[in-house]
C-alpha positions in Angstrom: 32.3 -31.8 78.3 34.6 -30.9 81.1 37.8 -29.3 79.8 41.2 -29.5 81.5 42.3 -26.6 83.7 45.9 -26.1 84.7 48.4 -23.6 86.0 52.1 -23.4 86.7 53.0 -24.6 90.2 51.7 -27.5 92.1 48.7 -27.3 94.5 48.2 -29.3 97.7 44.7 -30.9 97.8 45.2 -31.4 101.6 45.4 -27.7 102.1 42.4 -27.1 99.9 40.2 -29.9 101.3 41.6 -30.8 104.7 38.4 -32.7 105.6 38.9 -35.1 102.6 39.8 -38.8 103.3 43.0 -39.7 101.5 43.8 -43.2 100.3 47.2 -44.2 98.9 48.9 -41.0 100.0 48.8 -38.4 102.8 48.3 -35.6 100.3 47.9 -35.1 96.6 50.0 -32.6 94.7 48.7 -31.5 91.3 48.8 -28.7 88.8 46.0 -29.6 86.4 42.6 -31.2 86.8 39.9 -32.7 84.5 36.3 -33.7 85.1 36.0 -35.8 81.9 37.7 -39.2 82.0 37.9 -39.3 78.2 39.8 -35.9 78.1 42.3 -36.7 80.9 45.9 -36.0 80.2 49.0 -37.3 81.9 49.4 -35.8 85.4 45.8 -34.6 85.7 43.8 -34.9 88.9 40.7 -36.6 87.7 37.4 -35.5 89.4 34.8 -38.2 89.3 31.5 -36.5 88.7 28.1 -38.2 88.7 26.4 -36.6 85.7 23.1 -37.0 84.0 24.4 -39.2 81.2 27.3 -40.9 82.9 29.0 -41.4 86.3 32.6 -40.5 86.5 33.0 -43.1 89.2 32.4 -45.8 86.6 35.0 -44.3 84.2 38.0 -44.1 86.5 39.8 -46.8 84.6 39.7 -44.7 81.5 41.1 -41.8 83.4 43.9 -43.9 84.8 44.8 -45.3 81.4 45.0 -41.8 80.0 47.5 -40.8 82.7 45.6 -39.4 85.6 47.9 -39.0 88.6 45.2 -39.0 91.3 41.4 -39.1 91.7 39.0 -37.2 93.8 35.7 -39.1 94.3 32.7 -39.6 96.5 33.7 -43.2 97.4 36.9 -45.2 97.6 38.0 -46.7 94.2 40.1 -49.8 93.5 43.0 -48.1 91.9 46.8 -47.9 92.5 46.9 -44.1 92.3 46.0 -41.9 95.3 42.3 -41.1 95.9 40.7 -38.4 97.9 37.1 -39.0 99.0 34.8 -36.0 99.6 31.1 -35.7 100.2 30.5 -33.8 96.9 32.9 -33.9 94.0 31.0 -31.1 92.1 31.6 -28.7 94.9 35.2 -29.7 95.2 35.6 -29.3 91.4 34.5 -25.7 91.6 36.9 -24.9 94.4 39.8 -26.6 92.6 39.1 -24.8 89.3 39.0 -21.4 91.0 42.3 -22.2 92.8 44.0 -23.3 89.6 42.9 -20.1 87.9 44.5 -18.1 90.7 41.2 -17.2 92.4 40.6 -14.3 90.1 37.2 -13.4 91.6 39.0 -12.1 94.8 40.2 -9.2 92.8 36.7 -8.1 91.7 33.3 -7.2 93.1 31.2 -10.2 92.1 27.4 -9.9 91.6 25.3 -13.1 91.3 21.8 -12.9 89.7 19.3 -15.7 90.0 15.5 -16.1 89.9 12.8 -17.7 87.7 12.4 -14.8 85.3 14.4 -11.7 84.5 17.9 -13.0 85.2 19.4 -12.1 81.9 17.8 -8.6 81.7 18.7 -7.8 85.2 22.3 -8.9 84.6 22.6 -6.6 81.5 21.0 -3.7 83.4 23.5 -4.1 86.3 26.4 -4.2 83.9 25.1 -1.1 82.1 24.8 0.9 85.4 28.3 -0.1 86.4 29.6 0.8 82.9 27.8 4.2 83.2 29.8 4.7 86.4 33.0 4.1 84.4 33.7 0.7 85.9 35.1 -2.1 83.8 32.7 -5.0 83.9 32.8 -8.6 82.9 29.5 -10.5 82.3 28.5 -14.2 82.2 24.9 -14.7 81.0 22.6 -16.5 78.7 23.5 -14.0 75.9 27.2 -14.7 76.1 30.5 -14.2 78.0 32.3 -10.9 78.1 35.7 -10.1 79.6 35.1 -6.4 78.9 37.1 -6.5 75.6 35.8 -9.6 73.9 32.3 -11.2 73.8 31.5 -14.8 72.8 28.2 -16.6 72.5 27.1 -19.0 75.2 26.0 -22.6 74.9 24.3 -22.5 78.3 23.3 -19.8 80.9 26.1 -20.6 83.4 29.4 -22.2 82.3 30.9 -25.3 83.9 33.6 -24.7 86.6 36.7 -24.7 84.3 35.0 -22.3 81.8 33.7 -20.2 84.7 37.2 -19.9 86.2 38.8 -19.1 82.8 36.4 -16.3 82.1 36.8 -14.8 85.5 40.6 -15.0 85.0 40.2 -13.2 81.7 38.1 -10.5 83.4 40.7 -10.0 86.1 43.6 -9.9 83.6 41.7 -7.2 81.6 41.4 -5.1 84.8 37.7 -5.7 85.4 36.6 -4.3 88.8 33.2 -6.0 88.6 31.9 -9.4 87.4 28.1 -10.0 86.9 27.1 -13.6 86.8 23.7 -15.0 85.8 23.1 -18.2 87.7 20.5 -20.7 86.6 18.9 -23.2 89.1 20.7 -26.0 87.2 24.0 -24.3 87.7 23.4 -23.8 91.4 22.3 -27.4 91.9 25.4 -28.6 90.1 27.7 -26.2 92.0 29.1 -24.5 88.9 29.8 -21.4 91.1 31.5 -23.3 93.9 34.6 -21.6 95.1 33.2 -18.1 94.6 32.0 -15.5 97.1 29.6 -12.8 96.1 29.5 -9.2 97.1 25.8 -9.0 96.0 23.2 -11.7 95.5 20.0 -10.8 93.5 16.8 -12.8 93.5 14.6 -11.4 90.7 11.5 -13.6 91.6 10.7 -17.1 92.7 7.9 -18.9 90.8 7.0 -22.5 90.1 9.5 -23.8 87.6 11.9 -26.7 86.8 10.0 -29.0 89.0 11.0 -31.8 86.6 14.6 -31.1 87.3 14.5 -30.5 91.1 11.7 -32.8 92.0 9.5 -30.3 93.9 8.9 -26.6 94.2 10.5 -26.7 97.7 13.7 -28.2 96.3 13.7 -25.6 93.5 13.5 -22.8 96.0 16.2 -24.3 98.2 18.5 -24.5 95.2 17.9 -20.9 94.3 18.7 -19.9 98.0 22.2 -21.5 97.7 23.4 -18.3 96.2 22.9 -16.5 99.5 25.0 -19.1 101.2 28.0 -17.9 99.2 27.8 -14.2 100.2 30.9 -12.5 101.5 30.7 -11.4 105.2 30.2 -7.8 103.8 27.8 -8.9 101.1 24.2 -7.9 100.6 21.0 -9.4 99.1 18.4 -7.8 96.8 14.8 -9.1 97.2 11.7 -8.4 95.2 9.1 -7.3 97.8 6.2 -7.7 95.2 7.0 -11.4 94.8 5.5 -13.8 97.4 8.1 -16.5 96.7 11.0 -14.2 97.3 9.3 -12.8 100.4 9.1 -16.3 101.9 12.9 -16.7 102.1 13.5 -13.3 103.7 13.4 -14.7 107.3 16.1 -17.2 106.4 18.7 -14.7 105.2 21.6 -13.8 107.4 22.8 -10.8 105.5 21.7 -7.2 104.9 18.7 -7.1 102.6 17.6 -4.4 100.2 14.0 -4.7 99.1 12.6 -3.4 95.8 9.0 -3.1 94.7 6.2 -1.3 92.8 3.2 -2.4 94.9 4.5 -3.4 98.3 6.5 -1.1 100.5 10.2 -1.4 99.8 13.4 0.6 100.2 13.7 1.3 96.5 10.5 1.7 94.6 9.1 2.7 91.2 5.9 4.3 89.9 5.1 4.0 86.2 3.8 7.4 85.0 3.6 6.8 81.2 3.2 3.7 79.0 3.6 3.4 75.2 4.1 0.6 72.8 7.7 1.5 72.3 8.7 3.0 75.7 7.7 3.7 79.2 8.7 6.2 81.9 8.8 5.6 85.6 9.9 7.4 88.7 12.7 5.7 90.6 12.6 6.4 94.3 15.4 5.7 96.7 15.2 7.3 100.2 14.6 11.0 99.7 15.7 11.0 96.1 13.5 10.5 93.0 14.6 10.5 89.4 12.6 9.8 86.2 13.7 6.9 84.0 12.7 6.6 80.4 13.3 3.1 79.0 12.6 1.7 75.6 11.8 -1.7 77.1 8.2 -2.1 78.3 6.3 -3.9 81.0 6.0 -3.8 84.8 8.4 -6.9 84.8 11.1 -4.7 83.2 10.6 -2.1 85.9 11.1 -4.8 88.5 14.3 -5.8 86.8 15.4 -2.1 86.7 14.7 -1.8 90.4 16.9 -4.8 91.3 19.7 -3.5 89.1 19.4 0.0 90.6 19.6 -1.5 94.1 23.0 -3.1 93.3 24.3 0.1 91.7 23.2 2.3 94.6 24.7 0.0 97.3 27.9 -0.2 95.4 28.2 3.6 95.5 26.7 4.7 92.1 24.7 7.9 92.4 21.0 7.8 91.4 21.4 10.0 88.3 24.1 7.6 87.0 21.9 4.6 87.8 19.1 6.2 85.7 21.5 6.8 82.8 22.7 3.2 83.0 19.1 1.9 82.9 18.2 4.1 80.0 21.2 3.0 78.0 19.8 -0.5 77.6 17.6 0.0 74.6 17.0 -3.6 73.7 17.9 -7.1 74.8 17.7 -9.9 72.2 14.6 -12.1 72.7 13.3 -10.0 75.7 10.2 -8.2 74.5 12.4 -7.1 71.6 10.6 -4.9 69.1 10.8 -5.5 65.4 10.5 -2.0 63.8 9.9 -1.7 60.0 7.5 1.3 60.2 4.5 -1.0 60.3 1.3 0.3 62.0 1.2 -2.5 64.6 3.6 -3.7 67.2 5.7 -6.8 66.8 7.6 -8.2 69.7 10.0 -11.2 70.1 10.2 -12.8 73.5 11.8 -16.1 74.6 8.9 -16.8 77.0 8.8 -20.6 77.1 6.8 -21.2 80.2 3.2 -20.2 81.3 4.4 -17.6 83.8 6.7 -15.7 81.4 4.1 -15.9 78.6 1.4 -14.4 80.9 3.8 -11.6 81.9 4.5 -10.7 78.3 0.9 -10.8 77.3 -0.1 -8.6 80.2 2.6 -6.1 79.3 1.3 -5.8 75.8 -2.4 -5.6 76.8 -1.6 -2.4 78.7 -0.2 -0.6 75.6 -2.3 -2.1 72.9 -5.4 -0.3 71.5 -6.4 -3.2 69.2 -6.0 -6.9 69.5 -3.2 -8.9 71.0 -2.0 -11.8 68.7 0.2 -14.5 70.1 2.4 -17.0 68.2 3.6 -19.6 70.7 4.6 -23.2 71.3 6.1 -25.4 74.0 9.8 -26.1 73.6 11.0 -29.7 74.0 13.0 -29.0 77.1 9.9 -27.8 79.0 8.0 -30.3 81.1 4.7 -31.7 79.7 2.7 -30.2 82.5 3.4 -26.8 81.1 1.7 -27.5 77.8 -2.0 -27.2 78.8 -1.2 -24.2 81.0 0.4 -22.4 78.0 -2.8 -22.9 76.1 -4.9 -21.7 79.0 -2.8 -18.5 79.3 -3.0 -17.6 75.6 -6.8 -18.3 75.4 -7.4 -15.9 78.3 -4.8 -13.2 77.7 -4.7 -13.0 73.8 -7.4 -12.2 71.3 -5.9 -14.6 68.7 -3.6 -17.5 69.5 -1.5 -19.3 66.9 0.0 -22.5 68.1 3.1 -23.8 66.3 6.3 -25.8 66.7 10.0 -24.8 66.5 12.1 -23.8 63.6 13.9 -27.1 63.6 11.9 -29.5 61.4 9.8 -31.9 63.5 11.2 -30.4 66.7 7.8 -30.5 68.3 5.6 -33.5 67.6 1.9 -33.0 67.0 1.0 -34.7 70.3 2.8 -31.9 72.2 0.7 -29.3 70.3 -2.5 -31.2 71.0 -1.5 -31.3 74.7 -1.5 -27.4 74.6 -5.0 -27.5 73.1 -6.1 -29.5 76.2 -5.7 -26.2 78.2 -8.2 -24.4 76.0 -11.9 -24.2 77.1 -12.7 -23.7 73.5 -10.0 -25.4 71.4 -11.6 -24.3 68.1 -10.5 -20.8 68.9 -6.8 -21.8 68.5 -5.1 -21.7 65.2 -2.7 -24.6 64.7 0.1 -24.1 62.1 2.9 -26.6 62.9 5.5 -24.9 60.7 6.8 -21.9 62.7 7.8 -19.7 59.8 4.3 -20.1 58.3 2.7 -19.4 61.7 4.6 -16.2 62.1 3.9 -15.0 58.6 0.2 -15.8 59.0 -0.1 -14.0 62.3 1.6 -10.9 60.8 -0.9 -11.0 57.9 -3.8 -10.9 60.4 -2.4 -7.8 62.2 -4.2 -4.5 61.7 -3.2 -1.0 62.8 -3.2 -0.7 66.6 -2.7 -4.5 67.1 0.3 -6.1 68.8 1.9 -9.4 67.8 3.8 -11.4 70.3 6.1 -14.1 68.9 7.0 -16.2 71.9 9.0 -19.3 72.8 12.3 -19.2 70.9 13.5 -15.6 70.9 16.9 -15.0 69.2 18.3 -18.5 68.7 20.5 -19.9 66.0 18.9 -23.1 64.8 18.9 -25.6 61.9 17.0 -24.3 58.9 14.3 -26.2 57.0 16.8 -27.3 54.4 18.7 -29.2 57.2 21.8 -27.0 56.9 23.1 -25.0 59.9 22.0 -21.4 59.8 21.0 -18.6 62.1 17.3 -18.6 61.7 15.2 -17.0 64.4 11.9 -15.4 65.1 13.3 -11.9 64.6 14.7 -12.7 61.2 11.5 -14.3 60.0 9.3 -11.4 61.2 11.7 -8.7 59.9 12.0 -10.4 56.5 8.2 -10.5 56.1 7.8 -6.9 57.3 10.6 -5.8 54.9 8.9 -7.5 52.0 5.6 -5.8 53.0 7.5 -2.5 53.3 8.7 -2.8 49.7 5.1 -3.3 48.6 3.8 -0.5 50.9 5.5 2.8 50.2 4.3 4.2 53.5 6.5 1.7 55.4 10.2 2.4 56.1 12.2 -0.6 57.4 14.9 0.2 60.0 16.7 -1.5 62.9 
């Protein structure tokens, strides 16, 4: 759905897109636009967008009948109203939406965060650092949208251009000095952030992912690199020196680069000095300064996210002590190695790991802090490519002591064939435990856990879904695990359940 965006005062399309080819008029004056033919209103500039399910170029008659005053398209159309032809209507749409919103991003420092893994966590860490420095911060991420005074849940990682422009306008109106935007590869390929210029561009890492969407690993990497093309002349990049994929694009960057790393030499580095199941401490080193950081989120991958966030804060003028305070303030992030604590004598973690790479990272993090067994409940969400399925099975067989293969909370969300595809990745399929109903799989895994073990419940994280009864409800892995642990706590006086 592409909502209408409008403002008071007419805008000249000729001034905004001078390279456009105009038919039926030398210029197009408008004060509202819409990217959905079925939602056009009288006077709207209709932007014909070629989408996955329908092509706006084939729906122009619908837009005209609903009162569109002009059309911007990628080819001439047989209509009586003016048409402007551009090479890419998606890119034009982003610019138009930002202009109609009054270009709110120009009044803020804008940080863009992309990468295969860690985008959400890094975005939250950056926002926390800036908040610790007494800056007013707006955030757009997978977890929701915030204009610094109000937060709303998100249907997708990055909003479509009208929604993006509206939220940036809300941030600017509320006096935000900074905006942190999480940008998925899909959003970058569809130009959702067109019309924006970034003060900082962060690449967390670059792995093999979304090949089904982009066609190849090379295309996927090129799409991620689009973020750096939108840097301001004074902007800077943050690159993970430990990640080979990120290192490969370094020679192509034409802006100042800050490198971060734990293993490879970098300008900002970290050294983990203490690991526990519920926290870790690392030394954050920048130049001649070093500060200890104690975080309640575990894993080397989290330290990498902290480094990227620290780089943004330091370059933007935040002192190292305040950076550390901001990192430590993030005690938990929903569905990101989120602990479920009910006083049980084993660890329980919820992680939204839905691909082989993220699953391997999560299991590796737990192995380093687990004295007993690592138990993993996992599945392959429907939106993931079929090629991921056997790799998920291979990862769990090698990295976990006990693997429990299951589906999603939505009934019949994952056909049995998909589960059997996962088993194809096992060298010894008999070692896998197949329990199709996710709630039962989680409960069974928790029943197997002994003191000193760790249970990873992966794949869905903290998502509101349809319950088994078919009614809409907020049922997620965290709720299921905590409910079971709470019932166990009532039966076991030594337990005390708390958040």
